N, C-alpha and C positions, 0 to 999 in steps of 0.2 A: 850808222857807219858807212862810209862810202867805199866801194870796191874799187881797187886800183885799176888803172886803165888796161895793164897788160892782163890782169885777171878776168877782165870783163871780155877781151878778145879771146882768152883760152875758153871761158864759159860759152860764148856765141858759137866758136868754132866747134867745140865739143856737141852743143846742142843740134847744130846744123848737120854735123856728121852722123849723129845718132839717128836724126830723122831721115837722112837719106839711105842708111843702112837698114832701118826699119821698113822704109818704102820698097827698097829693092828685095828684102826678105819677104815681104808680103806678096810681091809680084811673083817671086820664084814659088812661093808656097802654093799660090793658086794654080801654078802649072803643075807642080810635082811636090807633095809634101816630103816625100823621101829625099829629093834633091835638096830642099831647103834645110831639112835637119842635118843632113851631111855637111851642107855648106856652113850652117850654124856652129856644128861641132868642130869643124875644121879652123874657122876663124878663132873660136873660142879657145880651142887647144893650142893653137899657135900663140896667141896673145898671152895665155897663161903660162905657157912653158918658156917662152923667149922674152916676154915683155914684162907683165906683171900678174903674179898669181892671185892678187886681190880681185882681178876681174872675175876669175873662177868663183870666188866667194859670192860676189854679186849675183851672178848668174844663178848659182845654187839656191840663193834666198828668193830670187825672182820665180823660179820654178816651184819652190816650196809653198809660195803664196798663191800664186796665179792657177797653177796646176792644171796646165793643158792636157795632161794625161789623164785627168778625170772628166774632161768633157769633149775631147776631140777624139772621135772614134778610131782614126788610124793609130792613136797612141795608147788606146785602152789596153790594160793589162801589162805594159811594159814597166819593168822595175827602174823607172827613171831616177828616182831619188837615190838608189842603191848605186846605180852606175855613175850619176853625176858626182856623187860623194867620193865614191872609191877612185873615179878618174881624176877629180880635182885634186884629191889627196896625193895621188901618184905624181901628178904633174908638179905640184908644189915641191915634192921631193927631187924630182929630175931638174926642176929649176934651180933649186940649191946646189944641186951636183954640177950642172953646167956653169954656174957662177962661182963654183967652189967655195960655197958658203957651208958652215956647219950648222946643222939643225940643233937649235937649242930651244927646249920647250919652256914657256914661261912658268916663273916660279909663283903660281897662284894656287891657293889651297883647293879651288874648285876642281882641279884636275883629279886630285886624289879622290874625291867623293863621287865625281861622275864615273870613273873607272870602277870604283867600289860598287857603284849602284848597277853598273852594267854587269859585273860579276855576279851580284845579287840575282839579277834577272835569269841568268843561265842557271846558277845554282838551285833557283827555286824549282826549276824543272827537272834538274839532276837528282835532286832530294826525293822526287817521286818516281825515279828511275826511268824518266822519259828522255831518252837521248834525242829522239827525233824533235820532241817538243823544245828541248834545249837548243837545238840548232835553229829551228824556226824562231824561237825567241831572240837569238843572237842576231839572225838576219834582219829580223823585224826592227830592232832597237839600234843596230850598228850605224845606219845612216844618221841618226840623231847624234850619236857619240861623235862621229866624223864631223858632222856639221859643227857642234860645239867647239871641237879642237880648231877647226878651220877660222871660227870667229875669233877665238882668242890668239891665235897664232898669226893672223894676217891683220887684224885690226891694231896696228902698232903706234898709231899717232893720233892726236886730238882731231886731226882733219878726218881721218878714215873712221873715227867714232861717229863724226857728224854725218859722213856719207852714208854708212850704215843705217844709222837711226832715221834719216830722211828718207832713204829707200824704203825702210819698213812702213813709214808713215804712208808713203805714196802708194806702196802696193796694197796697203790695207784700205787706202781711198779708192783704189780701183775695186775692191771688193764690196765697199760701201755703196759705190756708184752703181754697180751691177745690182746690188739689192733695191736701189731706188727704181732702177729701170724695170727690175721684177715686179715692184709694187705697182707701178704705173701702167706697165704693159703685159704683165702676166707671166714673163719669163725672163731669166737671167742667163748667166753663162751655160751655153750648151742646151738651151731650152728648160733650164731648171725651174721648177715651179715653186711657189711660195708654200710653206707648211701651215696649213690652217690659217692662212692669212698672214703668216709671220715670214719676213723675208730670211734668207740664207743664202749661203754660198755653195761651194762643191768641195769634195774630197774631205780633208781634215776639218773643214769649215762648214760641212754640209748639215749644220744644225743651227737654228736662230740662236741659241745660247752660246755657241762658238763664236758666231760672227759678232755678237755683242762682246764677248770676252776679248777678242783680239782688237776690236775697235777701242775698248778701254784701256788697252795696253799701249796705245800710241797716242791717244788723245791728250795726255798731260803735256807732251812736248808742244803740240799746237797751242795749248792753252797758256803754256809758259812764254811762248814767242808773242802771244797777244798782250800778255800782261808785262813783259820786260823789255821787248825789242824797242830800239830806237828809231826803226825805219817804219814810216807810216804804210807803205806798201806792203811790207812783211806782216805788219799787224793786221791789215785788211784781209790779206791771204789767209793768214792763221785763223782769222774769225770766221771767214767762209768756210774753210775746211772743218773747224771745230762744229759749226752749225750742221754740216752735212753729216758728221759723225754722230752728233747727238740725235739728230733726227732719224738716222738709220738705227741706233740703239732703241728708240721708240718702236720703230717699226718692226724689230725682232721681237717685240712684247716679251723680252726677257726680264723676269724679275730680279734675278742675280745681277744682270747687266745694269739695271737702273739702281740697285743698291750700291753696286761699285761706283757708279756715276756720283752718288751722293756722298760715299766715301771719300772720292777724289776731291770733291767740293770742300769737304771738312779739312782735309790735309792741306790743300792749297790756300784756303781762305785763312788757316791757322798760321801758316808761314807769312802771308802777305799782311794781315792785320792784327796779329796777336793770338794769343791763346783764348782769351773771354770772347772778343768780338768776333774772331775769326771761326772758332768753334760754333758760335751762336749762329753766324751767318751760314756755315755749312749745315748745320742741323735743320735751319730753316729750308735749305734747298732739299734736303733729305726728305723732310715732311712733305714738301710740295711734290716730289717724286712719288712718294708712297700714296698721296691723296690722288694725284693726276694720272700717275703712270698705268699702262694697260696691265690688267691682270693683277694689280697689286693688292686689290681689295680681296682676293681669293687666299692670301697667305694665311693659314691656320692650320694647327696639328690635324683638323678634322678633314680639311680639303684633300682631295684625292691625290693630286701630284705630291703635296707635302707629307701626307701619310704614307705614300709609297716611298718617298725618300727616308723617312724615319725607319720604315720597316727595313730597307736595304741596309741601313746604316747598323741596325741592330744585329741583322744577319752577318754583316762583314765582321764585327766585332766578335761575335761568336766564332766566326771562322779563324781569327786571330787567336782567340783564345785556345782554339783546338790545335792550331800549328804556329806557335809564337815565334819560332826560330826562323823557319825558311817559308812560312805561308803555304798556301794551298796551290801555288804556282802561277807564274806570269800568264795573264789572259784566262785565268781559269775561274774567275768570280761567278760568271753567269752559267757555270755548271752546277753551282749550288742555289742560284735564284734566277728568277726569269727576267730581272733587269739588272742594269749595272749599278754600281755602289752609289752614283750621284754624290759622291765626296772623295777628292784625291787622297786625302790623308787615310780614310777608311780603305780605300782601294790598294793603297800601298801597303799598309798594315797587314791586310787580309791575304794579299796575293804573295807578297815578299817577305812578310814577317820582320822581325827585329833587324835582321841582316840587310834588308833593303830600305826599311823606314828610317834608320839611322842616317845613312848618307843622304838620303832625299832630303831630310830635315835640315842637315848640316849643309848641304850645298846652297839650300835657300838661305839660311840664317847668315853663312859667311858672305854670300853676295850682298844682302841687303846691309849687313854691318859694314863691311870694308867700303861699299859705295857711298854710304852715308859719311863715313869718315873721310874719304877723298873730297866729297862735297865741301865739307867744312873747311879743309885745308885749302881747296881752291878759292873759297870765298875769302878766306883770311889773307891770301896771296893776291887777291885782286883780280883773279882769272874769272871773271864773271861769265864769259861765254861757255867755256869748257864746264864750269860749275852748273849752268843750266841743263846742259846735257846730261851731267851726271845726276842732277836731281831728277830730271825726266826718267832716266833709266831707274833710279831707286823706285820712283813712283809706279812706273810700268810694271816692274817685277811685283812689287807690293800688291797692286790691283788684280794681276793676273792670278797670284795665289790666293788672294780674297775671293775672287770669283770661281776659282778651281775648288774651293771647299764646298761649293754647290754642285760641282760637276766632276765627272771621271777623267781628269786630265793629268794624272801623274805622269804619263809618259809623253806628253804633248810635245812635239818639235818646238813649238813657238816658246814654251816655257824655257827650254834649253837655249834657244836663241838669245832670250832675255838673260839668262844666267851667264851665257858666254860673253854678252856685251858688258855686263857688270865686271866680269873677271878682267875683260879687256881694258876697261877703264881703269881698274886698280893697277894692272900691269903697266900701262902707259904712264900713270902718275908716279909709280914707283921708280921705273926706269928713267924718267926725266928729272927726279928730284936727286939732290946732293946727299940727302939724309938716308939713313937705312931704316926700313919699316919692317916689321914683322906683321904679315897679313894674317897669321894664324899662331897662336901658343898652344902649349900643352894643356893648360887649364880650359882651353875652349872645347877639347874633346870631352872632358868632364861636364862642363855646362851643358853641352849637346846632349850627353847621356841622360842628365838629370832633366833638361827640358823635354826629351823625348818620352820619359816615363811619366812626367807631370802631364804632359798632352794626353797620354792614353788614359790616366786616371781621371782627368777632368772630362774627357769624352765619355767614359763610362758613366760618371756620375750625372752628365747630362742627359744621357739616354735613360737613365733610371728615373729621371724626373719627368721627362716628356713623353716617354714611351710606356 
């Protein structure tokens, strides 16, 4: 697909302007980091307030992933994400007031469940009469809630969906490349070292498993570009980026990351080649990863890491059984066990009880279901490009959740970025359509309730067999 001449001019001018701005900022930062930070916030605030609030969201996501506050000494300890989230939200409201626009929240079911989940986090501490704990829990999770709402409320067109998704891809590419630098030179961002030979990033990605998880969440878009794009250059670029991502996953030596990679192969091949051939090809890839992947031959109930996970899961379900309604409190799991739950489902059930487990499962299920529905509608309407991004969002969230079942990532900001992106896609499609769609029905609440109890029972039975 050829890009129109006027679009090419805009792209070139934007790229050159961004490079000049980055160069100027770098020169100023070398002279004074404080002056550079003030200049950055001033320009960003002016742009967000008077020109386009969407820019504030892009800046927030950049800080969320690259996290200079975690490796730049002068920024250590600063509540960057809380300030950026609150400041961006305030500027969005002021922008609407200046433009005399009424704030109208998108009618997506995820809003209800994200707010419900936030309340459950606070209540889990209040139920223990921990007022200070409730305040700390609120301040810990509120940046994630704000970020989720910013994504849904500001990503209002298919073009913005593409921009955000491609930004996430390239921010993750920066993390992967610094991992490669770490592998070959011994140090990444801020002098970060590899963990027992396994590459990692910083902050919320300062774990090899987290780096593998976040790479798996954006890899589907690059693979779909390679499989579906009509542009040879774009396919070559997507192939190179995909190779970097896959190599980085291998260097993390994350067993869960490699299993998610195999799951992605099964899902994509099944779509591309049909159920029988596609699933067979995907299983062959999965088998190759199990045989050739680092540390994969150590997977067994008797292996120390696997045994530790099973032990943590068993203790987590015991905690859930002892406090089924409100849980033992947000962030309190390790007060009962020396290691974390290593399972997002178990962590949610044990810390927040049924009050938090239900909205957490519902927000994931509604995001996956509605995004899949939108993808089918777009394919039927012939909107292949938007459908590709929608399929990638569905795969990204599914792979993140699958990987999170081996990690404690119940509250991870990246999970809620993907949920927000899926909600934004549903919102964009519904608002563009002449038809009226119900993104949630009354029976969905009952289905979710039945699914939650079924999941708890299945997990209990699983533990009785393997533990």
